[in-house]
C-alpha positions as CSV (number, residue, x, y, z in Angstrom):
1,X,92.2,121.5,136.4
2,X,94.9,119.2,135.0
3,X,96.0,119.3,131.3
4,X,97.6,116.2,129.8
5,X,99.6,117.1,126.6
6,X,99.1,114.0,124.5
7,X,99.9,115.3,121.0
8,X,101.2,118.2,119.1
9,X,103.7,118.9,121.9
10,X,107.0,120.1,120.4
11,X,105.6,118.9,117.0
12,X,102.8,119.9,114.7
13,X,100.9,116.6,114.4
14,X,98.5,114.5,116.4
15,X,96.8,117.3,118.4
16,X,95.2,115.8,121.6
17,X,94.8,117.2,125.1
18,X,93.0,115.6,128.1
19,X,91.5,118.0,130.6
20,X,90.5,116.8,134.0
21,X,88.1,119.1,135.8
22,X,85.4,118.6,138.5
23,X,85.9,114.8,138.3
24,X,85.2,114.8,134.5
25,X,87.5,113.9,131.6
26,X,87.3,116.2,128.6
27,X,89.2,115.5,125.3
28,X,90.2,118.5,123.3
29,X,91.1,117.5,119.8
30,X,91.7,113.9,118.6
31,X,94.1,114.2,115.7
32,X,96.1,111.7,113.6
33,X,99.8,111.5,114.3
34,X,101.7,111.6,111.1
35,X,105.4,110.6,111.2
36,X,107.5,107.5,110.7
37,X,105.3,104.5,110.0
38,X,106.0,102.5,113.1
39,X,105.6,105.4,115.5
40,X,102.5,106.6,113.7
41,X,100.9,103.1,114.0
42,X,101.7,103.0,117.7
43,X,100.6,106.5,118.6
44,X,97.4,106.3,116.6
45,X,96.1,102.9,117.6
46,X,96.7,103.1,121.3
47,X,95.2,106.0,123.3
48,X,97.0,106.8,126.6
49,X,93.6,106.7,128.3
50,X,90.4,104.7,128.2
51,X,88.1,106.1,125.6
52,X,85.1,104.8,127.5
53,X,86.0,107.1,130.4
54,X,85.9,110.3,128.4
55,X,82.9,112.5,129.2
56,X,82.9,114.9,126.3
57,X,85.0,115.8,123.2
58,X,85.6,119.3,121.9
59,X,87.0,119.9,118.4
60,X,88.5,123.2,117.1
61,X,88.4,122.4,113.3
62,X,88.4,119.6,110.7
63,X,92.0,119.2,109.7
64,X,93.2,115.6,110.1
65,X,95.9,116.4,112.6
66,X,93.1,117.7,114.9
67,X,90.1,115.5,114.0
68,X,91.5,112.5,112.1
69,X,91.5,109.9,114.9
70,X,87.9,110.5,116.1
71,X,86.6,107.3,114.4
72,X,89.2,105.2,116.3
73,X,88.1,106.8,119.5
74,X,84.5,105.8,118.8
75,X,85.6,102.4,117.6
76,X,87.3,101.9,121.0
77,X,84.2,102.7,123.0
78,X,83.6,106.5,123.2
79,X,79.8,107.1,123.1
80,X,79.5,110.7,124.1
81,X,79.1,114.0,122.1
82,X,81.7,115.6,119.8
83,X,81.2,119.4,120.0
84,X,82.2,121.6,117.1
85,X,80.9,124.4,114.8
86,X,78.5,123.7,111.9
87,X,81.1,124.0,109.2
88,X,83.5,121.8,111.0
89,X,81.0,119.0,111.2
90,X,80.2,119.3,107.5
91,X,83.9,119.1,106.5
92,X,84.4,116.2,108.9
93,X,81.5,114.4,107.1
94,X,83.7,114.1,104.0
95,X,87.2,114.1,105.4
96,X,86.7,111.4,108.0
97,X,85.0,109.1,105.5
98,X,87.8,109.8,103.0
99,X,90.3,109.0,105.7
100,X,88.4,105.7,106.4
101,X,88.9,104.8,102.7
102,X,92.6,105.5,103.0
103,X,92.9,103.4,106.2
104,X,91.2,100.5,104.5
105,X,93.3,100.8,101.3
106,X,96.6,101.1,103.3
107,X,95.7,98.0,105.3
108,X,94.9,96.0,102.2
109,X,98.2,97.0,100.5
110,X,100.2,96.1,103.6
111,X,98.4,92.8,104.1
112,X,99.2,91.8,100.5
113,X,102.9,92.6,101.1
114,X,102.8,90.6,104.3
115,X,101.1,87.7,102.6
116,X,104.2,87.3,100.3
117,X,106.2,86.7,103.5
118,X,103.6,84.3,105.0
119,X,102.7,86.9,107.6
120,X,99.1,87.5,108.9
121,X,97.1,90.5,107.5
122,X,96.7,93.8,109.4
123,X,93.5,95.6,110.2
124,X,92.8,99.2,109.3
125,X,93.1,101.8,112.1
126,X,89.4,102.4,111.3
127,X,86.9,101.9,108.5
128,X,84.5,103.9,106.5
129,X,81.7,102.4,108.7
130,X,83.5,103.6,111.8
131,X,83.8,107.1,110.3
132,X,80.1,107.2,109.4
133,X,79.1,106.1,112.9
134,X,81.3,108.8,114.4
135,X,79.4,111.5,112.5
136,X,76.2,110.6,114.4
137,X,77.9,111.8,117.7
138,X,78.6,115.3,116.4
139,X,76.8,118.1,118.1
140,X,77.1,121.5,116.4
141,X,77.1,125.0,118.0
142,X,77.4,128.4,116.3
143,X,80.1,130.9,117.1
144,X,79.6,133.0,120.3
145,X,76.9,130.7,121.7
146,X,78.0,129.5,125.1
147,X,77.0,126.0,126.1
148,X,77.3,123.9,129.2
149,X,79.8,121.1,128.4
150,X,79.8,119.4,131.9
151,X,79.0,120.7,135.3
152,X,81.2,123.7,136.0
153,X,82.5,124.1,132.5
154,X,81.0,126.3,129.8
155,X,82.4,126.4,126.3
156,X,82.2,129.1,123.7
157,X,83.6,129.0,120.1
158,X,85.2,132.1,118.6
159,X,86.2,132.3,114.9
160,X,89.9,131.5,114.5
161,X,90.1,132.5,110.8
162,X,92.2,129.4,109.9
163,X,89.9,127.3,107.7
164,X,86.1,127.1,107.3
165,X,84.5,126.6,110.7
166,X,87.8,126.8,112.6
167,X,87.4,128.0,116.2
168,X,89.2,129.2,119.3
169,X,87.8,127.3,122.2
170,X,87.0,129.2,125.4
171,X,86.6,127.2,128.6
172,X,84.9,129.1,131.4
173,X,85.6,127.0,134.5
174,X,84.2,127.0,138.0
175,X,86.1,124.6,140.2
176,X,86.4,124.4,144.0
177,X,84.9,127.8,144.4
178,X,87.2,129.5,141.9
179,X,86.5,130.8,138.4
180,X,88.9,131.1,135.5
181,X,89.0,131.3,131.7
182,X,91.2,128.9,129.7
183,X,91.6,129.7,126.0
184,X,92.7,127.2,123.5
185,X,93.7,129.1,120.3
186,X,93.3,126.2,117.9
187,X,95.1,127.0,114.7
188,X,95.2,130.8,114.3
189,X,94.6,132.3,110.9
190,X,96.7,135.2,109.6
191,X,93.9,137.8,109.2
192,X,93.3,139.5,105.9
193,X,92.3,136.2,104.3
194,X,90.7,136.3,100.9
195,X,87.7,134.2,102.1
196,X,87.5,134.0,105.9
197,X,87.0,136.5,108.7
198,X,89.8,137.6,110.9
199,X,90.4,135.8,114.2
200,X,88.1,137.3,116.8
201,X,89.8,138.6,120.0
202,X,88.9,137.0,123.3
203,X,88.6,138.9,126.6
204,X,89.3,138.1,130.2
205,X,91.7,135.3,129.6
206,X,93.6,133.8,132.6
207,X,95.3,130.8,130.9
208,X,96.3,130.5,127.2
209,X,97.2,127.4,125.1
210,X,98.5,128.6,121.8
211,X,99.7,127.2,118.5
212,X,103.3,127.8,117.4
213,X,103.6,126.5,113.9
214,X,105.4,129.6,112.6
215,X,106.3,130.9,116.1
216,X,109.8,131.8,114.9
217,X,109.3,132.6,111.3
218,X,107.8,135.4,109.1
219,X,105.8,134.9,105.9
220,X,106.3,137.1,102.9
221,X,104.1,140.1,102.6
222,X,100.6,139.1,101.5
223,X,100.1,142.4,99.6
224,X,102.7,141.1,97.1
225,X,101.3,137.6,96.7
226,X,98.7,138.2,94.1
227,X,101.0,140.3,91.9
228,X,103.7,137.6,92.1
229,X,101.1,134.9,91.3
230,X,99.8,136.8,88.3
231,X,103.3,137.3,87.0
232,X,104.3,133.7,87.4
233,X,101.1,132.3,85.8
234,X,101.1,134.8,82.9
235,X,104.8,134.1,82.1
236,X,104.2,130.4,82.0
237,X,101.1,130.6,79.9
238,X,102.8,132.9,77.5
239,X,105.4,130.2,76.7
240,X,102.6,127.7,76.2
241,X,103.4,125.9,79.5
242,X,101.1,124.4,82.1
243,X,100.9,125.2,85.8
244,X,100.6,122.4,88.4
245,X,99.5,123.6,91.9
246,X,99.7,121.0,94.7
247,X,97.1,122.2,97.2
248,X,95.4,120.9,100.3
249,X,91.7,120.0,99.6
250,X,90.4,122.1,102.4
251,X,91.4,125.7,102.6
252,X,94.2,126.3,100.1
253,X,92.3,124.9,97.1
254,X,89.3,127.2,97.7
255,X,91.7,130.2,98.4
256,X,93.7,129.8,95.2
257,X,90.6,129.2,93.1
258,X,89.1,132.5,94.4
259,X,92.4,134.4,93.8
260,X,92.6,133.1,90.2
261,X,89.0,134.0,89.7
262,X,89.7,137.6,90.8
263,X,92.9,137.9,88.8
264,X,91.1,136.6,85.7
265,X,88.2,139.1,86.1
266,X,90.7,141.9,86.6
267,X,92.5,140.9,83.4
268,X,95.8,140.2,85.2
269,X,96.0,136.6,83.9
270,X,94.7,135.1,80.7
271,X,91.4,133.1,80.7
272,X,92.7,129.6,80.2
273,X,91.2,126.2,81.3
274,X,91.6,125.6,85.1
275,X,91.0,122.2,86.6
276,X,90.5,121.2,90.2
277,X,91.4,117.5,90.1
278,X,90.6,116.0,93.5
279,X,87.3,114.4,94.6
280,X,87.8,115.7,98.2
281,X,88.5,119.2,97.0
282,X,85.3,119.2,94.9
283,X,83.2,118.1,97.9
284,X,84.9,120.5,100.2
285,X,84.3,123.4,97.8
286,X,80.6,122.6,97.8
287,X,80.6,122.8,101.6
288,X,82.4,126.1,101.5
289,X,79.5,127.6,99.5
290,X,77.0,126.6,102.2
291,X,78.7,128.5,105.0
292,X,78.6,132.2,104.4
293,X,78.7,132.8,108.2
294,X,82.4,132.1,107.9
295,X,83.1,134.5,105.0
296,X,84.5,138.0,105.3
297,X,82.5,141.0,104.0
298,X,84.2,141.2,100.6
299,X,83.5,137.6,99.5
300,X,80.0,137.8,100.9
301,X,79.3,140.8,98.8
302,X,80.8,139.1,95.7
303,X,78.7,136.1,96.4
304,X,75.4,138.1,96.7
305,X,76.0,140.7,94.0
306,X,78.1,139.0,91.3
307,X,78.7,135.3,91.1
308,X,79.9,132.1,92.7
309,X,83.4,132.9,94.0
310,X,84.5,129.3,93.5
311,X,83.2,128.9,90.0
312,X,83.8,130.5,86.6
313,X,83.2,129.5,83.0
314,X,86.8,128.3,82.4
315,X,86.9,126.2,85.7
316,X,86.2,122.5,85.7
317,X,85.9,120.3,88.9
318,X,86.9,116.7,88.4
319,X,85.8,113.8,90.5
320,X,86.1,110.7,88.2
321,X,89.5,109.1,87.7
322,X,88.9,108.7,84.0
323,X,88.5,112.5,83.6
324,X,91.6,113.0,85.6
325,X,93.6,110.6,83.3
326,X,92.4,112.6,80.3
327,X,94.3,115.6,81.6
328,X,97.5,113.8,80.6
329,X,96.5,114.3,77.0
330,X,96.1,118.0,77.5
331,X,98.8,120.0,75.5
332,X,97.5,123.5,75.5
333,X,98.2,126.0,78.3
334,X,96.2,125.2,81.5
335,X,96.2,125.3,85.3
336,X,95.8,122.1,87.3
337,X,95.1,122.3,91.0
338,X,95.3,118.9,92.7
339,X,95.8,117.3,96.1
340,X,97.8,116.7,98.2
341,X,99.6,119.9,99.1
342,X,102.8,118.1,100.1
343,X,102.6,115.8,97.0
344,X,102.8,112.8,99.3
345,X,99.5,111.2,98.0
346,X,96.7,111.8,95.6
347,X,96.4,112.6,91.9
348,X,98.9,115.4,92.0
349,X,101.7,112.9,91.9
350,X,100.6,111.7,88.5
351,X,100.5,115.3,87.3
352,X,104.0,116.0,88.7
353,X,105.3,112.9,86.9
354,X,103.9,114.1,83.6
355,X,104.9,117.7,83.9
356,X,108.2,118.0,85.9
357,X,110.3,117.2,82.9
358,X,109.2,120.1,80.7
359,X,111.0,123.5,81.3
360,X,108.0,125.4,79.9
361,X,105.9,124.3,82.9
362,X,105.6,125.8,86.4
363,X,105.2,123.7,89.6
364,X,103.8,126.1,92.2
365,X,103.6,125.2,95.9
366,X,101.3,127.4,98.0
367,X,101.5,125.7,101.4
368,X,103.7,124.1,104.0
369,X,105.7,121.0,103.0
370,X,106.9,118.9,105.9
371,X,110.5,117.6,105.9
372,X,111.2,114.5,103.7
373,X,107.9,114.8,101.7
374,X,108.0,114.8,97.9
375,X,107.0,118.4,97.9
376,X,109.8,119.4,100.3
377,X,112.3,117.6,98.1
378,X,111.1,119.3,94.9
379,X,111.2,122.7,96.6
380,X,114.7,122.1,98.0
381,X,115.9,121.4,94.5
382,X,116.5,117.7,94.6
383,X,117.0,116.3,91.2
384,X,115.9,113.8,90.2
385,X,113.1,112.9,92.6
386,X,111.4,109.5,92.9
387,X,107.7,109.3,92.0
388,X,106.1,105.9,92.1
389,X,109.5,104.4,92.7
390,X,111.0,105.8,89.5
391,X,113.5,108.8,89.1
392,X,112.0,111.8,87.5
393,X,114.1,114.7,86.1
394,X,113.0,118.2,87.4
395,X,113.3,120.6,84.5
396,X,110.1,122.6,85.2
397,X,110.3,125.9,87.1
398,X,109.6,125.3,90.8
399,X,108.3,128.1,93.0
400,X,107.1,128.0,96.6
401,X,104.9,130.8,98.0
402,X,104.2,130.6,101.7
403,X,102.2,133.8,101.5
404,X,99.0,131.8,101.2
405,X,99.6,129.8,104.4
406,X,96.6,129.5,106.7
407,X,98.8,129.8,109.8
408,X,99.7,133.0,111.5
409,X,103.4,133.7,111.5
410,X,105.6,135.1,114.3
411,X,104.4,138.7,114.0
412,X,100.7,137.7,113.4
413,X,100.8,135.5,116.5
414,X,102.2,138.4,118.5
415,X,99.4,140.6,117.3
416,X,96.9,137.9,118.2
417,X,98.2,137.7,121.8
418,X,98.2,141.5,122.1
419,X,94.5,141.6,121.3
420,X,93.7,139.1,124.1
421,X,92.6,140.9,127.2
422,X,93.0,139.7,130.8
423,X,95.7,138.9,133.3
424,X,97.5,136.0,131.7
425,X,99.0,133.8,134.4
426,X,100.3,130.9,132.3
427,X,100.8,130.3,128.6
428,X,101.5,126.9,126.9
429,X,103.1,126.9,123.5
430,X,102.0,123.8,121.5
431,X,101.6,122.7,117.9
432,X,105.0,123.6,116.5
433,X,108.3,121.9,115.9
434,X,110.5,122.3,118.9
435,X,112.5,125.2,117.5
436,X,109.4,127.1,116.6
437,X,107.8,126.5,120.0
438,X,110.9,127.6,121.9
439,X,111.2,130.8,119.7
440,X,107.5,131.6,120.2
441,X,107.9,131.1,124.0
442,X,110.8,133.6,124.0
443,X,108.6,136.2,122.2
444,X,105.8,135.7,124.6
445,X,108.1,136.0,127.7
446,X,109.2,139.4,126.4
447,X,105.5,140.4,125.7
448,X,104.1,139.0,129.0
449,X,106.8,139.2,131.6
450,X,104.4,138.4,134.5
451,X,103.1,135.2,132.8
452,X,104.7,131.8,133.1
453,X,105.4,130.6,129.6
454,X,105.9,126.8,129.1
455,X,106.7,124.5,126.2
456,X,105.2,121.2,127.3
457,X,106.8,117.8,126.4
458,X,104.7,114.9,125.1
459,X,102.7,113.4,128.0
460,X,103.6,116.3,130.3
461,X,100.8,117.1,132.8
462,X,100.2,120.6,134.1
463,X,97.9,121.8,136.8
464,X,96.1,125.1,137.1
């Protein structure tokens, strides 16, 4: 079997791996590359293979850096199945269509700018129609249900505990009279999540391809997170301030809503208006409620015995832009949760513009902010920051809590590997910035001295 590392190699974006086995070509992930505009356009539009020659696609989860370029794959001629879990398909049904809207809007904006210079218009990477067509090619399979992908290759999904429906992908391969098990970790959850189950250990693994997002870093202790959150929120509300929480639509929004629900019920934070202001977040939360098979025992019990874990009397979900604009007129203490988590797009930029200048307010980041994003600039203490092309003074209190991250850190990845059984012969460290991948590789070499540990480069090909 040959593995072509075509994305998320020494970086965290654009996950894509081509497996050649038994004369078949299998695509594992098809993510959007997000970086400098010119490089992103070139990497996303042009596949380093012919999409028409791909025999099957396997998807670990719905995040855009793993699934976001599927409509372009279909647009360029892929007609086969896209295999994933039930929840992943449901999340993709909203996320890919939303991405199609963004691609169309971006192309329209750029075309208008080009028209001023007498340049021809540009086409979107893909459209809403392309995204909708792609959804017809999804084939869903439950966790722990082996299925034949192509002759000689059986696939099984195991819960990865990262986001709703996220999976580790097990490839049981029979090739040229030999059998082996190849495990793709997908993105690994931390365990002990407020909503999701822990990652499920995999047995009899011969080869491992593992994410390294935080391969050289440790998160703050989760046991302290809720207490810190309650203290920060209560202090801000006591001085009549408002809390703005930039949060990713899928995963972090649902998690922080649940935590605030529990803290309110426990009397640790006052009952004040809470708003989730993001159409995609609202749709994603509705999908979360449909997939109890992904929930841990605690939240399942809460769901069945008490109430909706993502709803409470003081919580309002906002879809319409007009309702969102009315939040600007809100003067009493409140909590506003809005996308995107890195503050690079979406309605949260409007809320930041309106609230950064007031020292009574709190801007609370609960996820990873990539370098150079607006979120990273605010967290780093840059002042002023540019929003919509205008400088904005930062007088509000700014706090970043990485404790709610959905990615396992250095120690949690180590524990994940310790629970994998089998005689590991080769390990590939992927999906991490170069320094994180290299640090993770060193950890794994110490743990597994008999295994060959590699950090593949972009477009590197390995054979097993």
